C-alpha positions in Angstrom: 73.3 31.4 -29.9 71.9 27.9 -30.7 73.7 24.8 -29.4 75.4 23.1 -32.3 74.1 19.6 -33.2 77.4 17.7 -33.7 75.6 14.5 -34.8 73.8 16.3 -37.6 77.0 18.1 -38.6 78.9 14.8 -38.8 76.1 13.1 -40.8 76.1 16.0 -43.3 79.9 16.0 -43.5 80.1 12.2 -44.1 77.3 12.3 -46.7 78.9 15.2 -48.5 82.2 13.2 -48.5 80.5 10.2 -50.1 78.9 12.3 -52.7 82.3 13.9 -53.5 83.8 10.4 -53.7 81.0 9.1 -55.9 81.4 12.1 -58.3 85.2 11.3 -58.7 86.5 13.8 -56.2 86.1 17.0 -58.2 87.7 20.2 -57.0 85.6 23.3 -56.1 82.3 21.5 -55.4 82.4 21.3 -51.6 79.5 23.7 -51.1 77.3 21.9 -53.7 78.1 18.6 -52.0 77.2 20.0 -48.6 73.9 21.3 -49.8 73.1 18.1 -51.6 74.0 16.1 -48.4 71.5 18.3 -46.4 68.8 17.7 -49.0 69.5 13.9 -49.1 69.4 13.6 -45.3 66.2 15.7 -45.1 64.5 13.4 -47.7 65.7 10.3 -45.8 64.3 11.7 -42.5 60.9 12.5 -44.2 60.7 9.0 -45.6 61.6 7.4 -42.3 58.9 9.5 -40.5 56.3 8.4 -43.0 57.3 4.8 -42.6 57.2 5.0 -38.8 53.7 6.3 -39.0 52.5 3.3 -41.0 54.4 0.9 -38.7 52.9 2.5 -35.7 49.4 2.1 -37.2 50.1 -1.6 -37.8 51.4 -2.1 -34.3 48.3 -0.4 -32.9 46.0 -2.6 -35.0 44.5 0.3 -36.8 42.4 -0.6 -39.8 43.7 2.4 -41.8 47.3 1.0 -41.9 48.5 0.8 -45.5 50.1 -2.6 -45.2 50.8 -3.2 -48.9 52.5 0.1 -49.2 54.5 -0.6 -46.1 55.7 -4.0 -47.4 56.9 -2.5 -50.7 59.0 0.3 -49.2 62.7 0.2 -49.4 64.6 -0.7 -46.3 67.2 1.9 -45.3 70.6 0.4 -45.6 69.3 -2.7 -47.3 
């Protein structure tokens, strides 16, 4: 049996709660909000991984770093 990841579960639960709040607290949509939260968090993780790759290229002084694209990306939480 896999070890539960309590941090991931909490992040999904909190995200699903905020989706529920944003939609006006509808009844009977908990499962939909849970699945949407998982999808949102996965997309955020993918964007962050892409951003880190470009940042790492810049820090390493690599000429293939896409600096203009890096500068135009949204800042998480900003």
